[in-house]
N, C-alpha and C positions, 0 to 999 in steps of 0.2 A: 504495499499499499503506499501510497508518496506520500513523503513527509507534510504535504501541502495540506493531507486530507485528513491527518493525523492530528495536526495543529488544529483544524477546522473544528473536529470533534472536539479538543480539548477546549477550545475556545467556547464551544454550546454548553459545557460541564462548567465553565467559570460564571458564562450567564445564568444559567440553572440557579448555582450558589447565591448570585448578587441576587436573583431574586428571591430566594427565600430571606433572605438578612433584609431585603426592601421591605418585604410584606410582613414582617414579623414587627419592625419598627413601626411600620405604617399602621398595624392594629394597636400597638402598644401607646403611640401618637394620641390615635382617637379615644382610645379610654384616659388618656391624660386631660384632655380639654372636650369629654362629652361630644365628640362631633358626630360621631354614631351611637349607639345604645352605652351606655344606660341615659342618650340625651333627652328621651323621653319621660323618662322618670324625674330627672333634673328639670324638665320644664315645666312640668304637673304638679312637683312638688309641692312648692309655694302656693300652689291654688286649694290644695287639700291643706294646709296649714303647717306642711313639713318644713319649715324654712332649713336651709343646709348650707354648706359648705364646700360645695362639687364647685368646679371651674366650667362655665359653659357655654363654649363658642360654637355652636352648632347654628352655623350661618347657610352651610352648604352641604350637600351631599359629598361623602368622602371621594368622589370618582371627580367632580368638580375641582376639589378645591385642591387634589395631588396633581391633578393637569396644571392646574394654575401655577404650582409652585415647582413642577418639573418642568414646564416648560418656560418658566422664567431662568429658572437654572440654565437650561439647555442653551436659550438664545443668547444669556449673559457668556457662558462657555465657548459658543459657537462664532461670536464674536471676537472674544480675544484669540481662539485658535484661527481666524481669518486674519487678523491682523499681525500676529505673532509668529505664527508658523513659516511664511516666506524668508524668515532671517534664520531658522537653523532647518533647512531641507533636508538634512541628513540626519535628525534627530528629533523630529516631530513630537514624540512622546514626551521631551520632557516639558516640552509648552503646556500637553494635557495634562500634566501633573501639577502643573499651576493654573490652568485654566477651568477646570472643573472643581475645583475647592471652591475659588473666587466665586464662581457661578452659581454654588451651592449656597454659598455665605449669603448671595443677595438674596436668593428666594427664602433664605432663612429669615433674613430680616423682614420680607415683606409679610412671611408667616406669623413673625411676633407680631406685627402691626394690627393682622387683621384678627389673630386672636385675644389681642387688646379692646379692641374697638368691639369686638363682637360681643365678650363677655361682659363688657360695660354697658353695652347697650341693651342686651338680653335681661340682664338682671334690675337695671333701671326702668326697665318696662314691667319689671313685677314689683313694681313700688306700692301699690295697693293691697299688695298682698305681703307687706312688712318684710320682703325681702332684700338685706342690706347686702352692698358691696363689699365683702371684707378685702381688706388693700394687704392682708399677708396672705391671702388664698391669691389673689391677682399677681403679686410677685413670687411668689412659690412655685407656681405654674407655668411660668411664661419660658423658666429655664430648661425646665422638662421640655414643655412643649417642641422647643426650640433644637432640641439637641436628638429626640426622636422625627423629628421631621428632616434636620440634617441628613442624618443616617439613610431616610427613605430616598429622599431625592438623590444624595451622594449616588445611591447605587444603580436610581433609575439613568440617572444620566451618565454613570461608567456602563451599564448594559448599552444605552443609546450609541456612545461612543466606540466599544466595540461594535458594533453591527455597520456602524457607516465608514469605520475609520481601520480596523484590525480586522484581518483574517484573507484568506487566498480569495474569497468571493467579494470583498468589500471594493476593492480595485481594481478589478475586473481584467479581460485580457488585451491584446492591441488588437485583436480583428474581431473579438466578441466580446464586447463589454458589457461587464456582468455588476454595474455600480449597484451601489441599494439606492432603490428611486427615492425615499425620503431623506432628507437632511435632518442635523442633528435635534433640532428646536422639535420639529414636528415626531420626530421619533422618541422623544422625552414628554410631549404633549399624550401622543397614544399609551405609550407604557404609564404615565401618569394616571389615564382614565383608568387603565387595567388593574394597576394595583390598587387604587383607592375601590372599584369594585370587588374584588376579591376579599378586600380587607371588611368590605362593610356587607357583605354578602355571608361570608365564612364567620369573621369575627362576631357578627351579629350575636353567636350561639352562644361565645365563650369570653362574654365581657366582663364577667366577674358577677352573675346574677347569685350564684351561690351566696355570694357576702353579702349583696345588698338585701335578697331574703333570705334571711338566715333563719328567720324565726318561721318560716313555711315548710312544710314537710318536702323532702327530697322528691324529685320526678311531679310534684304536683305545678298541673299548666300555671300558668302567671296569670289571675284573672284582671280584669277592668280595674276592680275596684281596689286592688294593691298598687296600681299604677301612682307613681308617685308619693309611698310610703317607702322612701328610701333608709333604711335601715342605717342610722347615723352615727352610731357608736363604734370604731375599730376598735383594737387590743387595744392600744393606749389614748386615748383623749375621743375626741371628735373626728369623723373620718372625711377624708379629703379624697381627691382624685388621684392622689398618689398610693395611696391605701388600694385602691383598684388595679392600678399598674404593677403595684409589687404582686397581687395574686394573680393577673393574667400573665405576667411574665413566665411565670413556674408551667401552663399547657396554653392560655388562649391563642399568647403572641406564636409562640413555636408551632399551634398547630395550624393557624390560616397563614405563616410563612412558607410551612412545608406543602400546602395547598397548591399556593402560586407557583412554588419552586417545581414542584411536582407537573404542572401544566406546562411551565415552559421547558421542563426536560422532556417528558412525550414530544411535545408540539415539533421541538426542533430536532429532536431525532428521529421522529417520522418522516421528518424533512429528510434529512441527510441518508438515513438508510435506503428510504425511498429513490434519492440519489445516487447512491452508489450501487441498488440494486438494479439501477436501470441504466447503469453506466455512465454516467455525467461526469460524476467528479474522475473517473477513467479519463474521461475525453478532453477535461480541462487543460493539460499541461500541452496537448496537442493542438497548438494553435494554427498550425498550416493545415490540418483537416477540414475536409468539405464544410459549409455552412449548414448540410442538409443533416449532417451526422450529430451537430447538437441539437438540431430542430428534433430529430429521431430521439436523443437520448432524455430530452428535457419532456417530452411526450410519455417516454417509459417511466422517468423518476416520476411524473404528477401520479401515475396510475398505483405504482411501486407504494407512494407515499399515501394513498388513498386506504389501499388495502392494510398496509401498517397499522395506520389510524383505525380503521374498522376494527381490526384486531387489537387492538389497545383497550377500545371504546369496551367494545362485549365482554374483554377480559376485566376491566374495572367493576361493568356492569354486574357481572356474574357474582365476584368479589364481594361486591356492596350488599349483594342478595344474600350472600352465606352470610356476612358478618350482622346484619339486622337480624335474620332468622335465628341465629344463636344467642344474642344479645335478649331479644325479647324470651325466648324460652332460659334463658341463666336468669333474668332478673325480674321477670313476670311482667304482666301488665303495671302500668303508670297510674297511681292512686287518683281515685275516680272517673277511669276512663271505663 
């Protein structure tokens, strides 16, 4: 197997690992500021007489907010790359080492600004319910929000940079260009929406409900009457979002990151395996071969990729059914069902 192909598979593994880290921190960041659940409980708590010390910055869904932060980081990094890469044409990666963190830092500043205005605005809107703005809660949560968001945006920007600048397929060939069709900012935007969607969907079922509703029987569905009744006392003192994050970091965050990482892993390797079986990767080094060979190899690669994807989907569906059946038999029906 050509070294270029081996490196391509290796880069896909790096992307999957970065996706795992990105979504893990994305889920924990949303827990830090109630971006997703438990934001519904936070919003309703004061209305049912539950004055709380939770940070609430739920101004939009996680996909939209992460898309904005990632696109901001990608745009700043892209501008810096375009400006300084011509100065070091033989070592462009050195520019990336500087440009990506600076872009992510700019996005983190935007993140903090939006978090501050959102929390203050939402809490001020609950004045009639006597919900105060606790300054120690505001100050104490901004740094965790910024750092968790920084890690997410950094990994997303790195993934976009790898896809658009590194790897055998990113640069293309002399007679058969295979350049990535999307620029760095657009890739960051797309991946930002994706990581936010996975964090919002998967992370919602692992957001610390065991902590918030610890006075309710395990397995009981959380009825509407309980919404807003946040269990306000932590192990030591009044509970804040930092207690929820510490709890979710043990399971909810890694579980969410694993979901996104596996999606990226299966999708990328499905494509690469299909390209390998279709002979597309083997045909790449042969620049002098006729154009028809690349077209045929590309068609075969697409067919094989679809077949491999279907096999992966069938295997995952069957495994899920077996696991759910075993869990129901092992733990019995839920309370109240």
